[in-house]
C-alpha positions in Angstrom: 27.7 85.8 -46.8 30.9 88.2 -47.2 31.8 90.5 -50.1 35.0 88.2 -50.8 34.3 84.9 -52.6 37.4 82.5 -52.6 38.8 81.8 -56.3 38.0 78.2 -57.1 37.2 75.9 -59.7 35.0 72.9 -59.9 36.2 69.6 -61.1 33.9 66.8 -61.7 30.0 66.3 -61.5 29.5 64.0 -58.6 27.2 64.3 -55.8 29.9 63.9 -53.2 31.1 67.3 -52.9 34.8 68.0 -51.7 36.6 71.2 -50.9 40.2 70.8 -51.5 42.5 73.3 -49.8 46.3 73.8 -50.9 49.3 74.3 -48.5 51.7 76.9 -47.5 53.8 76.5 -50.7 51.3 76.5 -53.5 47.9 77.6 -54.8 45.3 75.5 -55.9 47.7 74.2 -58.9 49.3 72.1 -56.0 46.5 69.5 -57.2 47.1 69.7 -60.9 49.0 66.4 -61.0 46.0 64.6 -59.9 43.1 66.2 -62.1 43.2 63.7 -65.0 42.8 60.8 -62.8 40.4 62.0 -60.1 36.8 60.0 -59.8 34.7 62.7 -61.4 31.6 60.7 -61.7 31.2 60.1 -58.1 32.9 63.1 -56.7 33.0 67.0 -57.3 36.2 68.9 -56.2 36.3 72.6 -55.3 39.9 73.7 -55.8 40.3 76.9 -53.9 42.9 79.8 -53.7 43.4 81.1 -50.1 43.9 84.8 -49.5 47.4 85.5 -50.3 47.8 83.0 -53.3 46.8 82.5 -56.9 43.9 84.4 -58.1 43.3 85.8 -54.4 47.2 86.6 -54.3 46.1 90.3 -53.8 43.2 89.8 -51.4 43.4 91.5 -48.2 43.1 89.5 -44.8 44.3 88.4 -41.7 45.9 85.2 -43.4 44.8 82.8 -40.7 43.3 79.5 -40.3 40.1 80.8 -38.6 39.6 83.3 -41.6 40.0 80.8 -44.2 37.6 78.3 -42.4 35.0 81.2 -42.5 36.0 81.8 -46.2 35.3 77.9 -46.9 32.3 77.8 -45.3 30.9 80.9 -47.1 32.0 79.3 -50.4 30.1 76.1 -49.7 27.1 78.3 -48.8 27.6 79.9 -52.0 27.7 76.5 -54.0 24.7 75.2 -52.2 26.8 72.4 -50.5 25.0 71.8 -47.3 27.5 68.8 -46.5 30.9 68.1 -48.2 34.1 66.6 -47.4 37.4 68.3 -47.0 41.0 67.5 -48.4 43.8 69.7 -47.2 47.4 69.8 -47.7 49.9 70.8 -45.1 48.6 74.2 -43.8 45.5 73.3 -45.8 44.8 70.4 -43.6 44.9 73.0 -40.6 42.4 75.0 -42.4 40.4 71.8 -42.9 40.5 71.0 -39.4 39.3 74.6 -38.4 36.1 74.1 -40.9 35.5 70.8 -39.0 35.9 72.5 -35.5 33.2 75.2 -36.8 31.0 72.9 -38.3 31.4 69.2 -37.7 27.7 68.6 -38.8 28.4 69.7 -42.3 31.5 67.7 -42.9 30.9 64.3 -44.3 34.8 63.1 -44.2 38.2 65.0 -43.6 41.4 64.1 -45.4 44.7 65.8 -44.1 47.7 65.2 -46.5 50.6 65.8 -44.4 48.4 68.0 -42.3 49.7 70.4 -40.0 47.8 69.3 -36.5 45.4 71.6 -34.8 47.7 72.1 -32.2 50.2 73.8 -34.6 53.8 73.1 -35.2 56.2 74.5 -32.5 59.8 75.1 -34.4 63.1 75.3 -32.6 64.6 78.8 -33.0 67.0 77.8 -35.8 64.0 76.3 -37.8 61.9 79.4 -36.9 64.4 81.6 -38.6 64.6 79.2 -41.6 60.8 79.3 -42.0 60.3 83.0 -41.2 62.6 84.3 -43.5 61.7 82.0 -46.4 59.1 84.4 -47.5 61.9 86.8 -48.9 64.6 84.1 -49.4 64.1 81.6 -52.2 67.0 79.4 -51.0 65.3 78.8 -47.7 62.0 77.7 -49.6 64.3 75.2 -51.4 66.0 74.0 -48.2 62.5 73.4 -46.7 61.2 71.4 -49.5 64.4 69.4 -49.8 64.3 68.7 -46.1 60.7 67.6 -46.0 61.1 65.1 -49.3 64.2 63.2 -47.7 66.7 65.3 -49.5 66.4 62.7 -52.4 64.6 64.6 -55.0 66.1 65.9 -58.3 67.7 69.6 -58.3 65.4 70.6 -61.4 62.5 69.5 -59.2 63.3 71.4 -56.2 63.8 74.5 -58.5 60.4 74.3 -60.0 58.7 73.7 -56.9 60.5 77.1 -55.7 59.6 78.9 -58.5 56.0 78.1 -58.5 55.8 78.9 -54.8 57.4 82.3 -55.5 55.0 82.9 -58.6 51.5 81.9 -56.9 52.0 83.7 -53.3 52.4 87.1 -51.8 55.5 87.4 -49.7 53.7 89.4 -46.9 50.8 86.9 -46.9 53.1 83.8 -46.9 54.9 85.3 -43.8 51.6 85.9 -42.1 50.4 82.6 -42.7 53.2 80.9 -40.9 52.3 82.7 -37.6 48.8 81.0 -37.8 49.5 77.5 -39.0 52.6 77.1 -36.9 51.5 78.9 -33.7 47.7 78.4 -33.5 46.3 75.9 -31.3 42.5 74.9 -31.4 42.8 71.2 -31.0 40.7 71.2 -27.8 37.7 72.0 -30.1 38.5 68.7 -31.9 38.5 66.4 -28.7 36.3 63.5 -29.4 35.3 64.4 -32.8 33.1 61.7 -34.8 33.8 63.2 -38.2 35.8 60.3 -40.1 39.1 61.7 -40.8 42.1 60.4 -42.5 45.5 61.5 -42.2 48.0 60.6 -45.3 51.9 61.1 -44.5 54.9 60.6 -46.4 57.4 58.3 -45.2 60.4 60.6 -46.4 58.9 63.7 -44.4 60.4 64.1 -41.0 58.4 67.1 -40.1 54.9 65.9 -40.5 55.4 62.3 -39.9 53.1 59.3 -39.3 54.3 59.4 -35.6 53.4 63.2 -35.1 49.8 62.0 -36.4 49.4 59.3 -34.0 50.2 61.8 -31.1 47.9 64.2 -32.7 45.4 63.5 -35.1 44.6 60.0 -34.0 44.1 61.2 -30.3 41.4 63.9 -31.4 39.4 62.1 -33.9 37.4 59.1 -32.5 37.2 57.7 -36.3 40.6 58.8 -37.0 42.8 56.7 -39.4 46.3 57.1 -40.8 48.1 55.9 -44.2 51.9 56.5 -44.4 53.1 56.5 -48.2 56.4 54.8 -48.4 57.5 56.6 -51.7 56.5 60.2 -50.8 57.6 63.0 -48.6 55.6 66.2 -47.9 54.4 66.6 -51.3 52.4 63.3 -52.3 50.5 65.2 -54.9 53.8 65.7 -57.0 55.8 62.4 -55.6 53.0 59.7 -55.5 49.9 61.0 -57.1 48.1 57.9 -58.0 48.8 56.2 -54.7 47.5 59.5 -53.0 44.5 59.4 -55.4 43.6 55.7 -54.6 44.2 56.2 -50.9 42.0 59.5 -50.5 39.1 58.7 -52.8 38.7 55.2 -51.3 38.3 56.7 -48.1 35.9 59.4 -49.5 33.6 56.8 -51.3 33.4 54.8 -48.2 31.0 57.4 -47.0 27.2 56.5 -47.3 26.1 60.1 -47.1 24.3 59.5 -43.6 24.8 62.4 -41.2 26.7 61.9 -38.0 24.4 61.9 -35.0 26.6 63.9 -32.7 25.1 67.6 -32.3 27.1 70.4 -33.8 29.5 72.5 -31.9 29.2 76.3 -32.2 32.1 77.2 -29.8 34.8 77.2 -32.3 
């Protein structure tokens, strides 16, 4: 175990343990719209703050998916969770895939909500400039949120999402995280992975679309599945919370607790 412990809060008392990982634009408060309606009898969620966010805003680190995966496995050990499921949004979906690559024998089920693929997300030069300068330009964060939710959300909601993002993230860490989730590629370590894995996309999101998941996620996970939410964009927790809960928890509850027979891979 390391000296650093990911800040987290536990929600629920269920025997099925779930690590929930936020995305690039938010800390663990990204899951706040879901908390009152989760199945807290069957499931117990650990909502975490990654380095550079929330209560870990000042935490030093390399701000990479590999480092975050190690942090999450360390937290699971501290919680006494030998096996657990993972839910990760956007960048957090990439982190969750990293954990699965490192310790598939410990992962019961994997859910990516608009997940960045394990192969990264190559950006054209103009898009790279928009994303890379978003660390210090709130108007760029707003443009990204607007674009990935179909350009149909209220101005006040966009402003609120930007304000939350600025308040909960460290600008230096925010910028460093981009290099890892957009530029990293570890998908070969997930080839033929047998962990049941669900990708949930939003039909209004052109960046992390259902079609992209068919070319990536569904080709790596032999037990992969895909659900495209028609009324959501990139931020399903805010845009379609009840639909998201039903989709995710139906998938998680389908697990019978039987470990996979495939051997663990230690080369990740």
